[in-house]
Backbone bond lengths (Angstrom), bond angles and torsions (degrees), N, CA, C in turn:
res aa  C-N    CA-C-N  psi(-1)  N-CA   C-N-CA  omega(-1)  CA-C   N-CA-C  phi
1 M - - - 1.462 - - 1.529 111.48 -
2 L 1.318 118.49 -47.41 1.388 123.61 -179.25 1.535 112.71 -60.82
3 Q 1.321 115.94 -40.40 1.460 119.16 176.74 1.559 114.23 -62.99
4 L 1.397 111.91 -38.75 1.500 117.51 176.93 1.505 107.32 -66.67
5 M 1.300 120.16 -41.41 1.481 120.00 179.75 1.494 111.71 -61.77
6 R 1.352 116.21 -44.71 1.478 117.11 179.75 1.530 109.49 -64.35
7 K 1.273 118.23 -42.80 1.523 121.15 179.19 1.544 109.35 -60.03
8 A 1.370 116.99 -31.08 1.445 115.96 179.58 1.560 113.33 -84.12
9 G 1.338 115.21 0.22 1.472 120.35 178.45 1.481 118.35 109.83
10 C 1.311 118.88 2.03 1.471 122.42 -178.08 1.526 106.75 -69.41
11 V 1.361 114.13 128.92 1.481 118.52 179.47 1.523 111.98 -120.01
12 F 1.423 116.62 -8.62 1.419 118.43 -175.04 1.541 109.05 -150.29
13 I 1.330 116.87 135.55 1.417 121.12 171.62 1.541 107.93 -128.93
14 N 1.349 117.17 131.23 1.457 121.32 179.83 1.508 106.15 -95.32
15 Y 1.349 114.96 122.82 1.436 121.25 -179.24 1.528 110.98 -108.60
16 G 1.293 120.24 129.03 1.482 126.32 174.09 1.500 108.23 -86.68
17 I 1.293 117.44 73.22 1.469 122.08 179.94 1.473 110.95 -66.49
18 E 1.322 114.88 -48.83 1.551 121.99 179.28 1.526 114.68 82.09
19 S 1.306 116.84 -53.82 1.456 120.84 -174.38 1.525 112.86 -158.42
20 M 1.276 117.17 152.41 1.467 120.23 171.39 1.546 107.58 -109.71
21 D 1.310 113.94 33.81 1.529 119.96 174.41 1.537 104.79 -117.04
22 N 1.338 119.54 117.12 1.415 126.04 -175.88 1.561 110.39 -58.53
23 E 1.338 116.78 -39.16 1.466 120.44 -176.55 1.562 108.97 -67.34
24 A 1.335 114.33 -43.38 1.480 120.03 175.55 1.536 113.24 -60.41
25 L 1.321 116.04 -41.26 1.441 121.51 174.88 1.533 111.97 -56.92
26 K 1.341 113.23 -46.71 1.508 119.06 177.17 1.548 113.65 -59.59
27 R 1.369 114.74 -44.10 1.512 118.21 175.50 1.436 112.37 -61.33
28 M 1.313 119.00 -31.54 1.521 122.21 -179.98 1.479 111.35 -83.53
29 N 1.322 121.83 -4.38 1.436 126.77 -175.32 1.529 112.63 54.43
30 K 1.303 112.94 44.30 1.480 122.31 179.91 1.512 113.06 -74.19
31 N 1.362 117.42 -23.98 1.492 123.21 -176.67 1.550 108.72 56.16
32 L 1.317 117.78 37.78 1.422 127.82 176.25 1.482 112.25 -135.55
33 T 1.327 115.25 150.34 1.497 118.24 171.24 1.552 105.84 -117.38
34 T 1.294 113.36 164.17 1.484 117.85 177.95 1.525 113.04 -59.92
35 D 1.393 114.44 -33.42 1.486 117.12 176.78 1.558 108.58 -64.58
36 M 1.267 120.85 -42.47 1.498 123.69 179.22 1.551 109.30 -62.16
37 I 1.345 116.53 -41.57 1.461 119.64 -178.75 1.528 109.17 -65.17
38 I 1.386 117.59 -47.24 1.432 117.30 -179.96 1.560 112.55 -61.85
39 Q 1.306 117.53 -42.22 1.484 120.59 177.01 1.546 108.57 -58.83
40 G 1.315 119.09 -47.67 1.457 120.59 178.34 1.488 115.70 -57.07
41 I 1.362 115.94 -44.39 1.445 122.44 179.47 1.539 111.69 -67.22
42 E 1.349 115.98 -41.37 1.461 118.29 178.56 1.548 110.25 -65.07
43 N 1.309 117.22 -38.77 1.471 120.95 176.08 1.505 113.81 -62.51
44 T 1.315 113.18 -44.11 1.485 121.77 178.09 1.533 109.98 -58.06
45 L 1.307 116.52 -52.56 1.506 123.20 178.95 1.521 110.98 -60.69
46 S 1.314 117.58 -42.15 1.519 117.66 -178.41 1.451 111.50 -68.58
47 C 1.347 121.76 -17.14 1.449 121.93 177.12 1.590 111.62 -90.18
48 G 1.331 115.39 -3.01 1.469 121.35 178.61 1.512 110.75 84.83
49 I 1.338 119.10 23.67 1.395 123.25 178.98 1.585 106.30 -106.68
50 S 1.272 115.29 136.28 1.450 120.31 -178.86 1.556 110.20 -86.95
51 P 1.316 115.34 127.91 1.513 117.41 -179.67 1.542 113.08 -92.61
52 G 1.286 117.07 133.62 1.451 121.15 165.32 1.540 105.94 -82.04
53 L 1.281 114.83 125.88 1.503 121.11 -173.84 1.546 110.83 -111.84
54 N 1.290 117.04 84.09 1.458 119.24 -173.78 1.506 111.57 -91.12
55 I 1.371 113.08 121.12 1.468 121.80 -175.24 1.540 106.33 -121.65
56 I 1.285 117.58 138.82 1.477 121.91 170.91 1.558 107.00 -120.63
57 F 1.307 116.34 154.25 1.440 119.36 -178.77 1.539 109.77 -132.23
58 G 1.307 113.06 141.61 1.512 117.46 172.72 1.484 110.85 119.16
59 N 1.277 120.39 16.86 1.423 120.34 176.18 1.495 110.75 -73.25
60 L 1.344 117.37 167.77 1.457 122.37 178.96 1.544 108.25 -52.43
61 G 1.309 115.52 132.24 1.442 121.74 173.81 1.571 113.73 84.73
62 E 1.335 118.78 -8.92 1.436 118.09 -177.39 1.530 107.74 -81.01
63 N 1.314 117.12 154.32 1.452 124.24 -175.77 1.534 110.52 -145.77
64 R 1.283 116.21 -166.24 1.484 121.23 -176.14 1.548 109.06 -66.25
65 T 1.344 117.75 -36.83 1.500 118.98 174.53 1.457 112.11 -62.37
66 S 1.354 118.78 -35.56 1.478 119.61 -177.10 1.584 107.43 -64.88
67 I 1.282 119.25 -46.52 1.495 119.82 -179.60 1.481 111.15 -65.31
68 E 1.297 118.52 -36.35 1.529 123.78 179.80 1.552 105.78 -62.22
69 N 1.344 118.53 -43.37 1.478 118.19 178.35 1.517 112.16 -68.10
70 D 1.312 117.66 -32.84 1.466 120.62 175.30 1.518 111.51 -62.46
71 V 1.328 114.82 -44.38 1.475 119.77 179.38 1.547 112.01 -63.05
72 K 1.361 116.36 -43.71 1.409 118.26 179.23 1.488 112.52 -62.70
73 F 1.341 119.22 -38.64 1.462 124.48 174.60 1.492 109.92 -59.26
74 L 1.359 118.04 -54.10 1.445 123.87 -177.02 1.538 111.00 -57.17
75 L 1.342 117.35 -42.82 1.426 120.98 179.16 1.497 113.45 -68.27
76 K 1.323 118.37 -39.05 1.461 123.38 179.66 1.514 112.49 -66.00
77 Y 1.341 118.48 -38.32 1.448 122.50 -175.15 1.513 112.80 -105.81
78 D 1.296 117.25 17.28 1.461 119.10 -179.21 1.545 110.97 -81.50
79 D 1.401 110.86 117.86 1.485 116.91 -179.91 1.556 108.89 -93.77
80 H 1.305 116.95 6.56 1.452 125.36 175.79 1.549 111.53 63.55
81 A 1.306 116.72 27.05 1.465 121.39 179.34 1.526 107.74 -80.36
82 Q 1.272 118.84 -23.02 1.488 122.27 -175.27 1.558 108.33 -158.89
83 L 1.354 113.83 162.55 1.441 118.33 173.83 1.515 110.21 -73.10
84 R 1.290 118.09 127.96 1.466 126.06 -179.86 1.500 106.75 -89.66
85 T 1.347 117.75 134.08 1.458 122.09 173.25 1.522 108.68 -140.04
86 I 1.306 111.05 167.33 1.500 120.99 176.89 1.527 107.03 -122.38
87 R 1.323 116.32 128.80 1.446 117.78 -178.44 1.517 108.33 -114.87
88 P 1.320 115.48 162.21 1.479 121.87 178.35 1.523 111.64 -66.58
89 V 1.273 117.45 146.07 1.474 120.48 173.03 1.556 108.25 -68.33
90 T 1.318 114.28 142.08 1.479 118.59 -178.38 1.521 108.37 -123.22
91 P 1.316 119.23 126.93 1.474 123.17 -179.71 1.550 110.48 -85.94
92 Y 1.346 117.62 77.11 1.458 122.02 -175.04 1.524 108.02 -66.58
93 P 1.405 116.19 143.86 1.453 120.45 177.41 1.496 109.90 -53.35
94 G 1.348 111.07 140.19 1.466 119.07 179.89 1.486 115.06 95.07
95 T 1.356 116.15 -11.65 1.520 120.73 178.54 1.487 109.21 -92.33
96 D 1.359 114.58 159.52 1.491 120.83 173.20 1.527 112.29 -57.16
97 L 1.365 116.63 -38.22 1.423 119.62 179.32 1.488 113.36 -67.75
98 Y 1.313 119.45 -35.31 1.423 123.77 174.28 1.533 110.36 -64.74
99 N 1.261 119.49 -40.82 1.521 123.57 178.39 1.531 107.34 -66.42
100 Y 1.302 117.64 -40.94 1.431 120.57 175.94 1.544 112.34 -60.78
101 A 1.318 114.93 -42.86 1.495 121.22 179.34 1.549 108.39 -61.24
102 I 1.266 113.67 -43.43 1.521 118.04 178.22 1.564 112.25 -61.02
103 E 1.351 112.89 -47.94 1.462 118.38 -179.37 1.551 110.37 -62.84
104 Q 1.311 117.91 -35.02 1.465 119.64 179.15 1.462 116.72 -84.62
105 G 1.355 116.01 1.80 1.446 122.42 179.49 1.525 115.42 75.09
106 L 1.327 117.05 16.19 1.475 122.05 179.59 1.523 111.70 -79.94
107 I 1.303 115.31 -24.55 1.486 121.00 179.35 1.547 101.64 -136.42
108 R 1.360 117.12 140.58 1.480 121.90 177.51 1.492 111.13 -85.25
109 D 1.381 115.46 -45.89 1.436 119.16 -173.90 1.530 109.25 -169.90
110 I 1.334 118.82 -176.05 1.438 120.22 -177.40 1.509 111.40 -59.80
111 E 1.340 116.06 -42.31 1.491 119.59 -179.10 1.521 111.16 -60.94
112 D 1.347 116.72 -41.19 1.406 119.34 178.52 1.555 110.00 -64.41
113 F 1.334 117.61 -41.72 1.487 121.20 177.88 1.543 110.40 -55.95
114 Y 1.352 114.44 -55.81 1.503 117.44 -172.96 1.531 112.92 -75.58
115 E 1.290 117.78 -33.38 1.513 119.98 -172.86 1.510 110.82 -92.28
116 R 1.295 121.86 -28.46 1.514 121.22 -175.17 1.460 115.46 -124.71
117 K 1.290 120.75 -30.15 1.456 124.46 -168.75 1.596 110.32 -93.75
118 H 1.305 111.82 -57.98 1.463 118.41 -174.32 1.566 110.28 -92.53
119 V 1.310 117.10 76.88 1.427 121.00 -175.46 1.512 112.82 -95.77
120 N 1.328 117.20 -18.65 1.435 120.27 -179.98 1.571 107.39 -158.10
121 S 1.330 120.12 132.04 1.442 121.49 -177.18 1.481 113.75 -66.19
122 D 1.336 118.56 -12.86 1.491 117.78 177.86 1.524 111.70 -104.64
123 L 1.356 117.38 12.36 1.376 121.40 173.71 1.545 110.84 -117.95
124 L 1.267 117.87 153.55 1.450 125.50 -177.84 1.548 111.47 -61.63
125 T 1.280 116.13 126.51 1.502 120.99 172.86 1.517 105.79 -89.31
126 C 1.273 122.00 -53.89 1.477 128.63 176.30 1.541 108.00 -140.26
127 N 1.292 112.76 142.79 1.491 118.11 178.39 1.526 107.29 -96.44
128 F 1.392 114.63 110.21 1.470 118.11 178.77 1.544 109.84 -99.59
129 T 1.267 118.59 5.69 1.484 120.79 -176.55 1.523 108.46 -95.19
130 E 1.293 114.63 174.69 1.566 120.37 175.00 1.542 107.42 -88.70
131 L 1.311 119.57 -2.32 1.462 120.68 175.83 1.515 109.20 -76.99
132 T 1.346 114.99 150.47 1.485 119.89 171.24 1.501 105.66 -68.24
133 D 1.350 116.86 165.78 1.438 118.91 176.36 1.517 110.54 -60.00
134 D 1.306 117.30 -40.20 1.481 120.35 -179.45 1.489 110.68 -63.15
135 E 1.371 117.90 -41.99 1.407 122.36 179.13 1.501 112.91 -66.17
136 Y 1.342 113.73 -38.36 1.507 120.64 175.72 1.514 111.42 -60.40
137 Y 1.358 115.70 -47.29 1.468 117.54 179.72 1.493 111.66 -69.00
138 D 1.324 117.89 -34.00 1.459 119.22 175.33 1.527 111.18 -60.35
139 A 1.333 116.50 -42.42 1.465 118.65 179.06 1.538 112.85 -67.65
140 L 1.300 115.89 -39.70 1.460 119.21 176.65 1.512 113.14 -67.24
141 Y 1.361 115.25 -38.70 1.455 119.75 174.33 1.487 113.29 -60.58
142 W 1.370 114.79 -45.34 1.467 119.14 -177.39 1.499 107.42 -64.70
143 A 1.318 119.88 -47.69 1.482 124.13 -179.51 1.536 111.57 -54.69
144 N 1.300 115.28 -55.50 1.448 119.12 -175.83 1.551 111.26 -69.30
145 N 1.259 119.14 -29.35 1.479 120.07 173.86 1.541 112.22 -68.01
146 V 1.266 117.43 -41.03 1.501 121.57 172.84 1.569 109.06 -59.63
147 L 1.226 116.34 -46.59 1.496 121.89 -178.20 1.525 109.51 -63.08
148 L 1.310 115.31 -47.78 1.512 121.28 179.28 1.516 110.16 -58.03
149 E 1.283 115.37 -49.15 1.520 120.86 -178.32 1.586 107.72 -59.14
150 N 1.288 116.42 -42.02 1.470 121.33 179.70 1.558 109.02 -60.05
151 Y 1.318 115.23 -48.51 1.488 120.30 -178.78 1.547 109.24 -63.80
152 L 1.306 117.98 -45.23 1.471 120.69 -174.20 1.574 107.69 -63.37
153 E 1.352 116.77 -39.19 1.456 121.24 -178.55 1.546 108.60 -66.98
154 S 1.273 118.55 -42.73 1.409 120.68 179.26 1.510 114.72 -65.96
155 T 1.338 114.56 -36.11 1.543 114.59 176.76 1.492 109.35 -76.16
156 R 1.309 119.30 -30.36 1.467 119.09 177.25 1.540 109.69 -64.36
157 E 1.332 116.56 -43.82 1.439 121.73 179.35 1.560 111.27 -61.38
158 A 1.312 113.89 -44.85 1.473 118.60 -175.64 1.549 108.45 -68.25
159 N 1.298 119.50 -41.50 1.491 121.18 175.31 1.480 114.97 -68.07
160 K 1.359 116.64 -32.01 1.436 120.11 174.45 1.543 111.06 -66.06
161 T 1.309 118.96 -35.93 1.421 125.20 175.06 1.545 109.25 -60.28
162 C 1.393 115.36 -46.33 1.438 118.77 178.62 1.518 110.00 -61.34
163 L 1.331 118.35 -43.63 1.460 121.85 178.77 1.530 111.78 -57.59
164 D 1.284 115.21 -46.84 1.484 121.59 177.83 1.487 112.40 -57.77
165 K 1.344 118.56 -48.52 1.438 124.36 179.82 1.562 109.88 -60.29
166 L 1.300 114.67 -42.86 1.476 118.28 -176.54 1.551 113.48 -68.59
167 Y 1.296 116.96 -46.42 1.459 120.51 -170.95 1.515 111.79 -100.88
168 L 1.297 119.22 -30.98 1.469 119.71 -178.49 1.492 111.43 -90.37
169 E 1.357 116.66 -35.09 1.472 121.36 179.96 1.512 111.13 -103.03
170 K 1.326 118.46 -1.61 1.496 124.64 -178.38 1.530 110.12 50.31
171 D 1.291 118.14 48.51 1.454 124.22 -178.68 1.551 109.42 -75.28
172 A 1.325 112.92 107.98 1.454 119.30 -177.84 1.551 115.14 -70.29
173 S 1.357 116.00 -9.61 1.464 118.21 -177.12 1.545 113.10 -83.41
174 F 1.327 113.45 -3.11 1.489 118.76 -177.81 1.532 109.65 -63.46
175 R 1.352 119.91 131.39 1.438 120.58 -179.95 1.558 109.59 -131.35
176 G 1.279 117.98 34.98 1.425 123.04 175.52 1.529 113.12 103.80
177 F 1.288 114.74 154.48 1.453 120.14 179.75 1.558 109.97 -70.32
178 R 1.267 115.70 138.18 1.510 118.95 -178.63 1.535 104.18 -132.68
179 Y 1.293 112.86 161.91 1.465 118.44 169.52 1.487 107.97 -64.53
180 V 1.285 115.99 129.95 1.461 120.34 -174.20 1.499 107.46 -107.35
């Protein structure tokens, strides 16, 4: 299927991976394992299609080791097509996680969710981990800092290659620096 998609012109597939923690995947009812995710991403890359690797952190039972595994996965399969980031899990109305947040008193109702809790997709709506909020943000900061540094290094190297081709090889096809 992937080969046919590539032949038809597909260059990018966005995957809602969510987590590289098998227990978290079970709690999310993803019907996936980390082994299945890895195989799918390796197949996607081998066909020349860039994968969007969407990861969220902070589901029930996740911890610092969970986010460390997420970062290792993102770094290993990063094709440098885009900046990789990890965002907080969000208990959207209608989901099991939202119902759990209501039951636990973390959210009062839909108005509370939209008006007071979910103010920014990159900030914590509810903390479902055993980490304190500060520890949670420290883990998310660490992870996204590692991913940002990886992205900046890859773009620096790609642009340095362009610079070398332009001035050292006198490559007349150069048409300006671009995001790589």
